[in-house]
Backbone as XML, in Angstrom:
<?xml version="1.0"?>
<chain id="A" units="angstrom">
  <residue number="1" name="MET">
    <atom name="N" x="33.352" y="-51.628" z="-39.433"/>
    <atom name="CA" x="34.521" y="-51.837" z="-40.203"/>
    <atom name="C" x="34.980" y="-50.684" z="-41.364"/>
  </residue>
  <residue number="2" name="THR">
    <atom name="N" x="36.179" y="-50.292" z="-41.171"/>
    <atom name="CA" x="36.316" y="-49.252" z="-42.390"/>
    <atom name="C" x="36.670" y="-50.229" z="-43.777"/>
  </residue>
  <residue number="3" name="PRO">
    <atom name="N" x="36.846" y="-49.204" z="-44.825"/>
    <atom name="CA" x="37.145" y="-49.816" z="-46.164"/>
    <atom name="C" x="38.238" y="-50.344" z="-46.068"/>
  </residue>
  <residue number="4" name="GLU">
    <atom name="N" x="39.360" y="-49.901" z="-45.508"/>
    <atom name="CA" x="40.692" y="-50.601" z="-45.608"/>
    <atom name="C" x="40.867" y="-51.571" z="-44.579"/>
  </residue>
  <residue number="5" name="GLU">
    <atom name="N" x="39.651" y="-51.771" z="-43.608"/>
    <atom name="CA" x="39.930" y="-53.317" z="-43.174"/>
    <atom name="C" x="39.196" y="-54.271" z="-43.799"/>
  </residue>
  <residue number="6" name="ALA">
    <atom name="N" x="38.068" y="-53.963" z="-44.589"/>
    <atom name="CA" x="37.236" y="-54.635" z="-45.363"/>
    <atom name="C" x="38.137" y="-55.178" z="-46.543"/>
  </residue>
  <residue number="7" name="ARG">
    <atom name="N" x="39.112" y="-54.401" z="-47.264"/>
    <atom name="CA" x="39.917" y="-54.396" z="-47.990"/>
    <atom name="C" x="40.944" y="-55.364" z="-47.892"/>
  </residue>
  <residue number="8" name="THR">
    <atom name="N" x="41.422" y="-55.339" z="-46.678"/>
    <atom name="CA" x="42.621" y="-56.315" z="-46.240"/>
    <atom name="C" x="42.004" y="-57.596" z="-45.664"/>
  </residue>
  <residue number="9" name="GLU">
    <atom name="N" x="40.871" y="-57.606" z="-45.103"/>
    <atom name="CA" x="40.248" y="-58.901" z="-44.835"/>
    <atom name="C" x="39.906" y="-59.725" z="-46.043"/>
  </residue>
  <residue number="10" name="PHE">
    <atom name="N" x="39.214" y="-58.915" z="-47.104"/>
    <atom name="CA" x="38.904" y="-59.795" z="-48.309"/>
    <atom name="C" x="40.101" y="-60.372" z="-49.174"/>
  </residue>
  <residue number="11" name="PHE">
    <atom name="N" x="41.249" y="-59.347" z="-49.438"/>
    <atom name="CA" x="42.195" y="-59.747" z="-50.117"/>
    <atom name="C" x="43.348" y="-61.107" z="-49.475"/>
  </residue>
  <residue number="12" name="GLY">
    <atom name="N" x="43.210" y="-61.034" z="-47.767"/>
    <atom name="CA" x="43.733" y="-61.888" z="-47.316"/>
    <atom name="C" x="43.151" y="-63.258" z="-47.226"/>
  </residue>
  <residue number="13" name="LEU">
    <atom name="N" x="41.668" y="-63.089" z="-47.211"/>
    <atom name="CA" x="40.875" y="-64.357" z="-47.591"/>
    <atom name="C" x="41.283" y="-64.989" z="-48.865"/>
  </residue>
  <residue number="14" name="LEU">
    <atom name="N" x="41.500" y="-64.185" z="-49.883"/>
    <atom name="CA" x="41.596" y="-64.561" z="-51.157"/>
    <atom name="C" x="43.229" y="-65.297" z="-51.217"/>
  </residue>
  <residue number="15" name="ASP">
    <atom name="N" x="44.110" y="-64.771" z="-50.460"/>
    <atom name="CA" x="45.417" y="-65.435" z="-50.291"/>
    <atom name="C" x="45.283" y="-66.452" z="-49.739"/>
  </residue>
  <residue number="16" name="GLU">
    <atom name="N" x="44.555" y="-66.732" z="-48.711"/>
    <atom name="CA" x="44.361" y="-67.843" z="-47.807"/>
    <atom name="C" x="43.966" y="-69.202" z="-48.862"/>
  </residue>
  <residue number="17" name="ILE">
    <atom name="N" x="42.792" y="-68.811" z="-49.460"/>
    <atom name="CA" x="42.221" y="-69.988" z="-50.388"/>
    <atom name="C" x="43.326" y="-70.435" z="-51.456"/>
  </residue>
  <residue number="18" name="GLN">
    <atom name="N" x="43.830" y="-69.284" z="-52.205"/>
    <atom name="CA" x="44.936" y="-69.458" z="-53.133"/>
    <atom name="C" x="46.024" y="-70.391" z="-52.860"/>
  </residue>
  <residue number="19" name="ALA">
    <atom name="N" x="46.356" y="-70.057" z="-51.643"/>
    <atom name="CA" x="47.486" y="-71.273" z="-50.997"/>
    <atom name="C" x="47.123" y="-72.516" z="-50.791"/>
  </residue>
  <residue number="20" name="MET">
    <atom name="N" x="45.790" y="-72.953" z="-51.004"/>
    <atom name="CA" x="45.502" y="-74.215" z="-50.448"/>
    <atom name="C" x="45.737" y="-74.795" z="-51.996"/>
  </residue>
  <residue number="21" name="ALA">
    <atom name="N" x="46.209" y="-74.183" z="-52.983"/>
    <atom name="CA" x="46.463" y="-75.111" z="-54.134"/>
    <atom name="C" x="47.739" y="-74.449" z="-54.970"/>
  </residue>
  <residue number="22" name="ALA">
    <atom name="N" x="48.555" y="-75.112" z="-54.899"/>
    <atom name="CA" x="50.036" y="-74.523" z="-55.251"/>
    <atom name="C" x="49.873" y="-74.392" z="-56.683"/>
  </residue>
  <residue number="23" name="GLY">
    <atom name="N" x="50.670" y="-73.534" z="-57.213"/>
    <atom name="CA" x="51.004" y="-73.265" z="-58.672"/>
    <atom name="C" x="51.043" y="-72.068" z="-59.040"/>
  </residue>
  <residue number="24" name="ASP">
    <atom name="N" x="50.883" y="-71.729" z="-60.089"/>
    <atom name="CA" x="51.136" y="-70.179" z="-60.867"/>
    <atom name="C" x="49.681" y="-69.586" z="-60.735"/>
  </residue>
  <residue number="25" name="TRP">
    <atom name="N" x="49.397" y="-68.618" z="-60.170"/>
    <atom name="CA" x="47.908" y="-68.059" z="-60.104"/>
    <atom name="C" x="48.352" y="-66.422" z="-60.731"/>
  </residue>
  <residue number="26" name="VAL">
    <atom name="N" x="47.190" y="-66.199" z="-61.351"/>
    <atom name="CA" x="47.111" y="-64.594" z="-61.963"/>
    <atom name="C" x="46.077" y="-63.772" z="-61.243"/>
  </residue>
  <residue number="27" name="ASN">
    <atom name="N" x="46.872" y="-62.960" z="-60.620"/>
    <atom name="CA" x="45.898" y="-62.029" z="-59.529"/>
    <atom name="C" x="45.215" y="-61.110" z="-60.545"/>
  </residue>
  <residue number="28" name="GLU">
    <atom name="N" x="43.954" y="-60.867" z="-60.377"/>
    <atom name="CA" x="43.031" y="-59.929" z="-61.082"/>
    <atom name="C" x="42.174" y="-59.331" z="-60.028"/>
  </residue>
  <residue number="29" name="ASP">
    <atom name="N" x="42.854" y="-58.890" z="-59.093"/>
    <atom name="CA" x="42.162" y="-58.053" z="-57.941"/>
    <atom name="C" x="41.986" y="-56.657" z="-58.225"/>
  </residue>
  <residue number="30" name="VAL">
    <atom name="N" x="40.830" y="-55.992" z="-57.739"/>
    <atom name="CA" x="40.415" y="-54.506" z="-58.203"/>
    <atom name="C" x="40.772" y="-53.684" z="-56.719"/>
  </residue>
  <residue number="31" name="PRO">
    <atom name="N" x="42.085" y="-53.435" z="-56.333"/>
    <atom name="CA" x="42.460" y="-52.884" z="-54.985"/>
    <atom name="C" x="41.540" y="-51.342" z="-54.774"/>
  </residue>
  <residue number="32" name="ALA">
    <atom name="N" x="41.139" y="-50.685" z="-55.910"/>
    <atom name="CA" x="40.572" y="-49.369" z="-55.648"/>
    <atom name="C" x="39.250" y="-49.842" z="-55.146"/>
  </residue>
  <residue number="33" name="GLY">
    <atom name="N" x="38.574" y="-50.930" z="-55.549"/>
    <atom name="CA" x="37.127" y="-51.335" z="-55.010"/>
    <atom name="C" x="36.174" y="-50.404" z="-55.692"/>
  </residue>
  <residue number="34" name="GLY">
    <atom name="N" x="34.691" y="-50.606" z="-55.261"/>
    <atom name="CA" x="33.827" y="-49.882" z="-55.695"/>
    <atom name="C" x="32.618" y="-49.434" z="-54.724"/>
  </residue>
  <residue number="35" name="TYR">
    <atom name="N" x="31.658" y="-48.944" z="-55.293"/>
    <atom name="CA" x="30.496" y="-48.825" z="-54.343"/>
    <atom name="C" x="29.701" y="-49.802" z="-54.609"/>
  </residue>
  <residue number="36" name="CYS">
    <atom name="N" x="28.837" y="-49.716" z="-53.285"/>
    <atom name="CA" x="27.660" y="-50.725" z="-53.083"/>
    <atom name="C" x="26.724" y="-49.846" z="-51.884"/>
  </residue>
  <residue number="37" name="ASN">
    <atom name="N" x="25.699" y="-50.663" z="-51.996"/>
    <atom name="CA" x="24.745" y="-50.016" z="-51.439"/>
    <atom name="C" x="24.623" y="-50.375" z="-49.938"/>
  </residue>
  <residue number="38" name="PHE">
    <atom name="N" x="25.079" y="-49.730" z="-49.055"/>
    <atom name="CA" x="25.206" y="-49.892" z="-47.720"/>
    <atom name="C" x="23.921" y="-49.716" z="-46.824"/>
  </residue>
  <residue number="39" name="GLN">
    <atom name="N" x="23.393" y="-50.590" z="-46.293"/>
    <atom name="CA" x="22.066" y="-50.340" z="-45.642"/>
    <atom name="C" x="21.075" y="-49.546" z="-46.448"/>
  </residue>
  <residue number="40" name="GLY">
    <atom name="N" x="20.789" y="-49.544" z="-47.395"/>
    <atom name="CA" x="19.946" y="-48.795" z="-48.532"/>
    <atom name="C" x="20.511" y="-47.287" z="-48.708"/>
  </residue>
  <residue number="41" name="THR">
    <atom name="N" x="21.535" y="-46.968" z="-48.133"/>
    <atom name="CA" x="22.044" y="-45.600" z="-48.384"/>
    <atom name="C" x="22.799" y="-45.044" z="-49.517"/>
  </residue>
  <residue number="42" name="GLY">
    <atom name="N" x="23.296" y="-46.337" z="-50.043"/>
    <atom name="CA" x="24.010" y="-46.089" z="-51.441"/>
    <atom name="C" x="25.601" y="-45.671" z="-51.016"/>
  </residue>
  <residue number="43" name="ASN">
    <atom name="N" x="25.653" y="-45.524" z="-49.777"/>
    <atom name="CA" x="27.017" y="-45.043" z="-49.434"/>
    <atom name="C" x="27.980" y="-46.047" z="-48.765"/>
  </residue>
  <residue number="44" name="GLY">
    <atom name="N" x="28.150" y="-46.948" z="-49.630"/>
    <atom name="CA" x="28.958" y="-48.230" z="-49.501"/>
    <atom name="C" x="30.448" y="-48.497" z="-50.009"/>
  </residue>
  <residue number="45" name="LYS">
    <atom name="N" x="31.125" y="-49.208" z="-49.750"/>
    <atom name="CA" x="32.562" y="-49.255" z="-50.535"/>
    <atom name="C" x="32.714" y="-50.887" z="-50.301"/>
  </residue>
  <residue number="46" name="GLU">
    <atom name="N" x="32.951" y="-51.541" z="-51.415"/>
    <atom name="CA" x="33.406" y="-53.148" z="-51.310"/>
    <atom name="C" x="34.362" y="-53.220" z="-52.336"/>
  </residue>
  <residue number="47" name="PHE">
    <atom name="N" x="35.138" y="-54.387" z="-52.263"/>
    <atom name="CA" x="36.273" y="-54.631" z="-52.756"/>
    <atom name="C" x="35.863" y="-55.899" z="-53.753"/>
  </residue>
  <residue number="48" name="GLY">
    <atom name="N" x="36.611" y="-56.244" z="-54.895"/>
    <atom name="CA" x="36.195" y="-57.312" z="-55.534"/>
    <atom name="C" x="37.605" y="-57.969" z="-56.093"/>
  </residue>
  <residue number="49" name="GLY">
    <atom name="N" x="37.702" y="-59.078" z="-56.497"/>
    <atom name="CA" x="38.878" y="-59.500" z="-57.259"/>
    <atom name="C" x="38.887" y="-61.240" z="-57.408"/>
  </residue>
  <residue number="50" name="SER">
    <atom name="N" x="39.935" y="-61.635" z="-58.077"/>
    <atom name="CA" x="39.708" y="-62.734" z="-58.663"/>
    <atom name="C" x="41.375" y="-63.622" z="-58.737"/>
  </residue>
  <residue number="51" name="ARG">
    <atom name="N" x="41.760" y="-64.734" z="-58.754"/>
    <atom name="CA" x="42.650" y="-65.066" z="-59.051"/>
    <atom name="C" x="42.608" y="-66.414" z="-59.599"/>
  </residue>
  <residue number="52" name="THR">
    <atom name="N" x="43.164" y="-66.675" z="-60.768"/>
    <atom name="CA" x="42.994" y="-67.860" z="-61.593"/>
    <atom name="C" x="44.235" y="-68.744" z="-62.118"/>
  </residue>
  <residue number="53" name="ARG">
    <atom name="N" x="44.221" y="-69.951" z="-62.223"/>
    <atom name="CA" x="45.062" y="-70.672" z="-62.708"/>
    <atom name="C" x="44.794" y="-71.818" z="-63.495"/>
  </residue>
  <residue number="54" name="GLY">
    <atom name="N" x="45.597" y="-72.622" z="-63.950"/>
    <atom name="CA" x="45.240" y="-73.912" z="-64.969"/>
    <atom name="C" x="44.477" y="-74.918" z="-64.169"/>
  </residue>
  <residue number="55" name="PRO">
    <atom name="N" x="43.641" y="-75.918" z="-64.672"/>
    <atom name="CA" x="43.128" y="-76.809" z="-63.983"/>
    <atom name="C" x="43.944" y="-77.723" z="-63.304"/>
  </residue>
  <residue number="56" name="LEU">
    <atom name="N" x="43.132" y="-78.113" z="-61.866"/>
    <atom name="CA" x="43.667" y="-79.142" z="-61.241"/>
    <atom name="C" x="43.484" y="-80.570" z="-61.495"/>
  </residue>
  <residue number="57" name="SER">
    <atom name="N" x="44.185" y="-81.582" z="-60.984"/>
    <atom name="CA" x="43.695" y="-82.845" z="-61.274"/>
    <atom name="C" x="42.449" y="-82.963" z="-60.729"/>
  </residue>
  <residue number="58" name="VAL">
    <atom name="N" x="41.740" y="-84.230" z="-60.987"/>
    <atom name="CA" x="40.381" y="-84.473" z="-60.388"/>
    <atom name="C" x="40.493" y="-84.568" z="-58.964"/>
  </residue>
  <residue number="59" name="THR">
    <atom name="N" x="41.518" y="-85.528" z="-58.454"/>
    <atom name="CA" x="41.683" y="-85.630" z="-56.991"/>
    <atom name="C" x="42.146" y="-84.232" z="-56.363"/>
  </residue>
  <residue number="60" name="ASP">
    <atom name="N" x="42.923" y="-83.258" z="-57.114"/>
    <atom name="CA" x="43.296" y="-82.352" z="-56.409"/>
    <atom name="C" x="42.121" y="-81.286" z="-56.328"/>
  </residue>
  <residue number="61" name="ARG">
    <atom name="N" x="41.133" y="-81.259" z="-57.168"/>
    <atom name="CA" x="40.105" y="-80.539" z="-57.271"/>
    <atom name="C" x="38.974" y="-80.595" z="-55.656"/>
  </residue>
  <residue number="62" name="GLU">
    <atom name="N" x="39.114" y="-81.980" z="-55.771"/>
    <atom name="CA" x="38.211" y="-82.663" z="-54.343"/>
    <atom name="C" x="38.958" y="-82.051" z="-53.203"/>
  </residue>
  <residue number="63" name="VAL">
    <atom name="N" x="40.255" y="-82.288" z="-53.141"/>
    <atom name="CA" x="41.054" y="-81.840" z="-51.956"/>
    <atom name="C" x="40.824" y="-80.349" z="-51.671"/>
  </residue>
  <residue number="64" name="LEU">
    <atom name="N" x="40.649" y="-79.665" z="-52.745"/>
    <atom name="CA" x="40.547" y="-78.110" z="-52.711"/>
    <atom name="C" x="39.214" y="-77.795" z="-52.177"/>
  </residue>
  <residue number="65" name="ARG">
    <atom name="N" x="38.233" y="-78.807" z="-52.802"/>
    <atom name="CA" x="36.946" y="-78.317" z="-52.455"/>
    <atom name="C" x="36.675" y="-78.673" z="-50.842"/>
  </residue>
  <residue number="66" name="GLN">
    <atom name="N" x="37.187" y="-79.529" z="-50.388"/>
    <atom name="CA" x="36.881" y="-79.951" z="-49.121"/>
    <atom name="C" x="37.621" y="-79.046" z="-48.069"/>
  </residue>
  <residue number="67" name="LYS">
    <atom name="N" x="38.844" y="-78.617" z="-48.501"/>
    <atom name="CA" x="39.770" y="-77.584" z="-47.727"/>
    <atom name="C" x="38.707" y="-76.429" z="-47.830"/>
  </residue>
  <residue number="68" name="VAL">
    <atom name="N" x="38.235" y="-75.681" z="-48.693"/>
    <atom name="CA" x="37.960" y="-74.752" z="-48.956"/>
    <atom name="C" x="36.332" y="-74.616" z="-48.074"/>
  </residue>
  <residue number="69" name="GLU">
    <atom name="N" x="35.622" y="-75.662" z="-48.404"/>
    <atom name="CA" x="34.265" y="-75.943" z="-47.455"/>
    <atom name="C" x="34.604" y="-75.895" z="-45.772"/>
  </residue>
  <residue number="70" name="GLU">
    <atom name="N" x="35.796" y="-76.412" z="-45.598"/>
    <atom name="CA" x="35.925" y="-76.461" z="-43.954"/>
    <atom name="C" x="36.498" y="-74.939" z="-43.699"/>
  </residue>
  <residue number="71" name="PHE">
    <atom name="N" x="37.228" y="-74.474" z="-44.639"/>
    <atom name="CA" x="37.706" y="-72.875" z="-44.229"/>
    <atom name="C" x="36.460" y="-72.143" z="-44.085"/>
  </residue>
  <residue number="72" name="TYR">
    <atom name="N" x="35.505" y="-72.169" z="-45.041"/>
    <atom name="CA" x="34.204" y="-71.275" z="-44.824"/>
    <atom name="C" x="33.672" y="-71.512" z="-43.668"/>
  </residue>
  <residue number="73" name="LYS">
    <atom name="N" x="33.424" y="-73.057" z="-43.166"/>
    <atom name="CA" x="32.704" y="-73.399" z="-42.009"/>
    <atom name="C" x="33.282" y="-72.768" z="-40.906"/>
  </residue>
  <residue number="74" name="SER">
    <atom name="N" x="34.740" y="-72.708" z="-40.684"/>
    <atom name="CA" x="35.405" y="-72.442" z="-39.741"/>
    <atom name="C" x="35.237" y="-70.891" z="-39.246"/>
  </residue>
  <residue number="75" name="ARG">
    <atom name="N" x="34.689" y="-70.099" z="-40.480"/>
    <atom name="CA" x="34.511" y="-68.608" z="-40.332"/>
    <atom name="C" x="32.904" y="-68.577" z="-39.953"/>
  </residue>
  <residue number="76" name="GLY">
    <atom name="N" x="32.364" y="-69.452" z="-39.977"/>
    <atom name="CA" x="30.924" y="-69.410" z="-39.744"/>
    <atom name="C" x="29.953" y="-69.045" z="-41.009"/>
  </residue>
  <residue number="77" name="TYR">
    <atom name="N" x="30.684" y="-69.132" z="-42.168"/>
    <atom name="CA" x="30.081" y="-68.835" z="-43.466"/>
    <atom name="C" x="29.065" y="-69.721" z="-43.798"/>
  </residue>
  <residue number="78" name="ASP">
    <atom name="N" x="27.869" y="-69.194" z="-44.363"/>
    <atom name="CA" x="26.830" y="-70.125" z="-44.915"/>
    <atom name="C" x="27.768" y="-70.886" z="-46.290"/>
  </residue>
  <residue number="79" name="VAL">
    <atom name="N" x="27.449" y="-72.188" z="-46.495"/>
    <atom name="CA" x="28.320" y="-73.026" z="-47.469"/>
    <atom name="C" x="27.324" y="-73.665" z="-48.654"/>
  </residue>
  <residue number="80" name="LYS">
    <atom name="N" x="27.379" y="-73.075" z="-49.794"/>
    <atom name="CA" x="26.579" y="-73.732" z="-50.887"/>
    <atom name="C" x="27.845" y="-74.522" z="-51.757"/>
  </residue>
  <residue number="81" name="VAL">
    <atom name="N" x="27.362" y="-75.820" z="-52.226"/>
    <atom name="CA" x="28.128" y="-76.260" z="-53.452"/>
    <atom name="C" x="27.251" y="-76.605" z="-54.734"/>
  </residue>
  <residue number="82" name="PHE">
    <atom name="N" x="27.778" y="-75.971" z="-55.786"/>
    <atom name="CA" x="27.210" y="-76.384" z="-56.852"/>
    <atom name="C" x="27.896" y="-77.245" z="-58.042"/>
  </residue>
  <residue number="83" name="ASP">
    <atom name="N" x="27.197" y="-78.316" z="-58.604"/>
    <atom name="CA" x="27.871" y="-79.110" z="-59.735"/>
    <atom name="C" x="27.338" y="-78.370" z="-60.921"/>
  </residue>
  <residue number="84" name="GLN">
    <atom name="N" x="28.120" y="-77.883" z="-61.580"/>
    <atom name="CA" x="27.737" y="-76.965" z="-62.742"/>
    <atom name="C" x="28.471" y="-77.548" z="-64.032"/>
  </residue>
  <residue number="85" name="SER">
    <atom name="N" x="28.550" y="-78.969" z="-64.053"/>
    <atom name="CA" x="29.217" y="-79.496" z="-65.102"/>
    <atom name="C" x="28.371" y="-79.575" z="-66.252"/>
  </residue>
  <residue number="86" name="THR">
    <atom name="N" x="29.365" y="-79.732" z="-67.405"/>
    <atom name="CA" x="28.666" y="-80.003" z="-68.858"/>
    <atom name="C" x="29.498" y="-80.921" z="-69.270"/>
  </residue>
  <residue number="87" name="ALA">
    <atom name="N" x="29.059" y="-81.136" z="-70.761"/>
    <atom name="CA" x="29.778" y="-82.238" z="-71.521"/>
    <atom name="C" x="31.162" y="-82.265" z="-71.589"/>
  </residue>
  <residue number="88" name="THR">
    <atom name="N" x="31.466" y="-80.813" z="-71.546"/>
    <atom name="CA" x="32.982" y="-80.420" z="-72.060"/>
    <atom name="C" x="33.717" y="-79.715" z="-70.731"/>
  </residue>
  <residue number="89" name="ASN">
    <atom name="N" x="33.081" y="-79.875" z="-69.632"/>
    <atom name="CA" x="33.704" y="-79.073" z="-68.434"/>
    <atom name="C" x="33.014" y="-79.728" z="-67.055"/>
  </residue>
  <residue number="90" name="LYS">
    <atom name="N" x="33.831" y="-80.405" z="-66.313"/>
    <atom name="CA" x="33.354" y="-80.899" z="-65.119"/>
    <atom name="C" x="33.672" y="-79.742" z="-64.081"/>
  </residue>
  <residue number="91" name="LEU">
    <atom name="N" x="32.771" y="-79.229" z="-63.617"/>
    <atom name="CA" x="32.806" y="-77.883" z="-62.808"/>
    <atom name="C" x="32.129" y="-77.872" z="-61.352"/>
  </residue>
  <residue number="92" name="ILE">
    <atom name="N" x="32.707" y="-77.643" z="-60.417"/>
    <atom name="CA" x="32.190" y="-77.707" z="-59.289"/>
    <atom name="C" x="32.589" y="-76.167" z="-58.688"/>
  </residue>
  <residue number="93" name="ILE">
    <atom name="N" x="31.590" y="-75.456" z="-58.251"/>
    <atom name="CA" x="31.663" y="-74.209" z="-57.577"/>
    <atom name="C" x="31.239" y="-74.426" z="-55.979"/>
  </residue>
  <residue number="94" name="THR">
    <atom name="N" x="32.281" y="-73.810" z="-55.387"/>
    <atom name="CA" x="31.996" y="-73.841" z="-53.833"/>
    <atom name="C" x="31.899" y="-72.383" z="-53.243"/>
  </residue>
  <residue number="95" name="ASN">
    <atom name="N" x="30.651" y="-72.118" z="-52.703"/>
    <atom name="CA" x="30.447" y="-70.625" z="-52.403"/>
    <atom name="C" x="30.529" y="-70.573" z="-50.874"/>
  </residue>
  <residue number="96" name="GLY">
    <atom name="N" x="31.057" y="-69.523" z="-50.494"/>
    <atom name="CA" x="31.131" y="-69.092" z="-49.097"/>
    <atom name="C" x="30.337" y="-67.717" z="-48.857"/>
  </residue>
  <residue number="97" name="PHE">
    <atom name="N" x="29.386" y="-67.620" z="-48.150"/>
    <atom name="CA" x="28.526" y="-66.158" z="-47.865"/>
    <atom name="C" x="28.715" y="-65.671" z="-46.581"/>
  </residue>
  <residue number="98" name="GLY">
    <atom name="N" x="29.655" y="-64.795" z="-46.044"/>
    <atom name="CA" x="29.813" y="-64.214" z="-44.957"/>
    <atom name="C" x="29.130" y="-62.969" z="-44.483"/>
  </residue>
  <residue number="99" name="PRO">
    <atom name="N" x="29.498" y="-62.200" z="-43.625"/>
    <atom name="CA" x="28.818" y="-60.933" z="-43.065"/>
    <atom name="C" x="28.678" y="-59.905" z="-43.831"/>
  </residue>
  <residue number="100" name="GLU">
    <atom name="N" x="27.734" y="-59.002" z="-44.183"/>
    <atom name="CA" x="27.464" y="-57.823" z="-44.860"/>
    <atom name="C" x="27.801" y="-57.948" z="-46.369"/>
  </residue>
  <residue number="101" name="GLY">
    <atom name="N" x="27.590" y="-59.144" z="-46.949"/>
    <atom name="CA" x="27.687" y="-59.276" z="-48.427"/>
    <atom name="C" x="29.066" y="-59.829" z="-48.612"/>
  </residue>
  <residue number="102" name="LEU">
    <atom name="N" x="29.778" y="-60.230" z="-47.994"/>
    <atom name="CA" x="30.855" y="-61.023" z="-48.113"/>
    <atom name="C" x="30.617" y="-62.313" z="-48.992"/>
  </residue>
  <residue number="103" name="VAL">
    <atom name="N" x="31.158" y="-62.590" z="-50.199"/>
    <atom name="CA" x="31.183" y="-63.711" z="-50.856"/>
    <atom name="C" x="32.385" y="-63.966" z="-51.457"/>
  </residue>
  <residue number="104" name="LEU">
    <atom name="N" x="32.576" y="-65.456" z="-51.238"/>
    <atom name="CA" x="33.991" y="-66.132" z="-51.793"/>
    <atom name="C" x="33.439" y="-67.306" z="-52.755"/>
  </residue>
  <residue number="105" name="GLN">
    <atom name="N" x="34.053" y="-67.144" z="-53.899"/>
    <atom name="CA" x="33.658" y="-68.599" z="-54.768"/>
    <atom name="C" x="34.858" y="-69.180" z="-55.130"/>
  </residue>
  <residue number="106" name="VAL">
    <atom name="N" x="34.822" y="-70.596" z="-55.347"/>
    <atom name="CA" x="35.992" y="-71.322" z="-55.811"/>
    <atom name="C" x="35.447" y="-72.264" z="-57.171"/>
  </residue>
  <residue number="107" name="TYR">
    <atom name="N" x="35.715" y="-71.855" z="-58.083"/>
    <atom name="CA" x="35.413" y="-72.680" z="-59.256"/>
    <atom name="C" x="36.559" y="-73.370" z="-59.442"/>
  </residue>
  <residue number="108" name="ALA">
    <atom name="N" x="36.285" y="-74.882" z="-59.697"/>
    <atom name="CA" x="37.186" y="-75.819" z="-59.884"/>
    <atom name="C" x="36.784" y="-76.865" z="-61.173"/>
  </residue>
  <residue number="109" name="GLY">
    <atom name="N" x="37.465" y="-76.787" z="-61.970"/>
    <atom name="CA" x="36.915" y="-77.637" z="-63.542"/>
    <atom name="C" x="38.057" y="-77.959" z="-64.381"/>
  </residue>
  <residue number="110" name="ASP">
    <atom name="N" x="37.660" y="-78.493" z="-65.436"/>
    <atom name="CA" x="38.485" y="-78.915" z="-66.399"/>
    <atom name="C" x="39.422" y="-77.887" z="-67.142"/>
  </residue>
  <residue number="111" name="LEU">
    <atom name="N" x="38.606" y="-76.523" z="-67.007"/>
    <atom name="CA" x="39.115" y="-75.546" z="-67.793"/>
    <atom name="C" x="40.087" y="-74.554" z="-66.809"/>
  </residue>
  <residue number="112" name="GLY">
    <atom name="N" x="39.898" y="-74.949" z="-65.670"/>
    <atom name="CA" x="40.735" y="-73.847" z="-64.629"/>
    <atom name="C" x="40.259" y="-73.952" z="-63.319"/>
  </residue>
  <residue number="113" name="THR">
    <atom name="N" x="40.860" y="-73.111" z="-62.570"/>
    <atom name="CA" x="40.549" y="-72.956" z="-61.123"/>
    <atom name="C" x="40.555" y="-71.328" z="-60.912"/>
  </residue>
  <residue number="114" name="THR">
    <atom name="N" x="39.537" y="-70.804" z="-60.455"/>
    <atom name="CA" x="39.327" y="-69.635" z="-60.022"/>
    <atom name="C" x="39.031" y="-69.333" z="-58.784"/>
  </residue>
  <residue number="115" name="VAL">
    <atom name="N" x="39.413" y="-68.214" z="-58.036"/>
    <atom name="CA" x="38.933" y="-68.150" z="-56.445"/>
    <atom name="C" x="38.512" y="-66.620" z="-56.668"/>
  </residue>
  <residue number="116" name="ALA">
    <atom name="N" x="37.247" y="-66.292" z="-56.545"/>
    <atom name="CA" x="36.723" y="-64.837" z="-56.802"/>
    <atom name="C" x="35.714" y="-64.366" z="-55.685"/>
  </residue>
  <residue number="117" name="GLY">
    <atom name="N" x="35.242" y="-63.208" z="-55.950"/>
    <atom name="CA" x="34.431" y="-62.778" z="-54.892"/>
    <atom name="C" x="34.411" y="-61.059" z="-54.568"/>
  </residue>
  <residue number="118" name="ASN">
    <atom name="N" x="33.526" y="-60.835" z="-53.519"/>
    <atom name="CA" x="33.388" y="-59.515" z="-53.208"/>
    <atom name="C" x="33.617" y="-59.360" z="-51.574"/>
  </residue>
  <residue number="119" name="SER">
    <atom name="N" x="34.250" y="-58.323" z="-51.176"/>
    <atom name="CA" x="34.171" y="-58.076" z="-49.760"/>
    <atom name="C" x="32.895" y="-57.920" z="-49.029"/>
  </residue>
  <residue number="120" name="ARG">
    <atom name="N" x="32.817" y="-57.453" z="-47.824"/>
    <atom name="CA" x="31.859" y="-56.912" z="-47.077"/>
    <atom name="C" x="31.639" y="-55.612" z="-47.839"/>
  </residue>
  <residue number="121" name="CYS">
    <atom name="N" x="30.406" y="-55.076" z="-47.579"/>
    <atom name="CA" x="30.062" y="-53.653" z="-47.889"/>
    <atom name="C" x="29.940" y="-53.088" z="-46.724"/>
  </residue>
  <residue number="122" name="VAL">
    <atom name="N" x="30.709" y="-52.096" z="-46.632"/>
    <atom name="CA" x="31.059" y="-51.137" z="-45.554"/>
    <atom name="C" x="30.797" y="-49.853" z="-45.893"/>
  </residue>
  <residue number="123" name="PRO">
    <atom name="N" x="30.418" y="-48.928" z="-44.614"/>
    <atom name="CA" x="29.886" y="-47.350" z="-44.680"/>
    <atom name="C" x="31.379" y="-46.985" z="-45.215"/>
  </residue>
  <residue number="124" name="ASP">
    <atom name="N" x="31.238" y="-46.077" z="-46.242"/>
    <atom name="CA" x="32.276" y="-45.403" z="-47.242"/>
    <atom name="C" x="32.413" y="-43.862" z="-46.843"/>
  </residue>
  <residue number="125" name="PRO">
    <atom name="N" x="33.125" y="-43.482" z="-45.880"/>
    <atom name="CA" x="33.212" y="-42.193" z="-45.309"/>
    <atom name="C" x="33.270" y="-40.976" z="-46.649"/>
  </residue>
  <residue number="126" name="GLN">
    <atom name="N" x="33.873" y="-41.426" z="-47.639"/>
    <atom name="CA" x="33.905" y="-40.415" z="-48.952"/>
    <atom name="C" x="32.614" y="-40.312" z="-49.505"/>
  </residue>
  <residue number="127" name="GLY">
    <atom name="N" x="31.783" y="-41.354" z="-49.420"/>
    <atom name="CA" x="30.501" y="-41.585" z="-50.021"/>
    <atom name="C" x="29.571" y="-40.546" z="-49.759"/>
  </residue>
  <residue number="128" name="SER">
    <atom name="N" x="29.638" y="-40.032" z="-48.502"/>
    <atom name="CA" x="28.420" y="-38.965" z="-47.765"/>
    <atom name="C" x="28.838" y="-37.747" z="-48.299"/>
  </residue>
  <residue number="129" name="LYS">
    <atom name="N" x="30.057" y="-37.391" z="-49.192"/>
    <atom name="CA" x="30.253" y="-36.095" z="-49.178"/>
    <atom name="C" x="29.860" y="-35.752" z="-50.694"/>
  </residue>
</chain>
């Protein structure tokens, strides 16, 4: 996979997850990407980003969590769900772990909703020069 393919895949995944909860989202993607340690060589490229919006209702949070979990599973990702609630913020984090370091995270809590993560770490043709 090329860096451009990893970028397209990752931001497409964020788009799909974001579409599962309608509303006004703020895009905080980093389209230029950064470096990662591809197979121990140091010559890798990955992309990161996040989308944020205000909090969803408790019911809508659970619906989103279920949709996201199924979304991850349909792609063969490992899924981990964490309840990180505190006295002031009921927060559930649903993580999807895909191939080559791909990580997707959905934070749904009283303070807001975030979709974030990192793309696969792929060889960077520019990194070896």
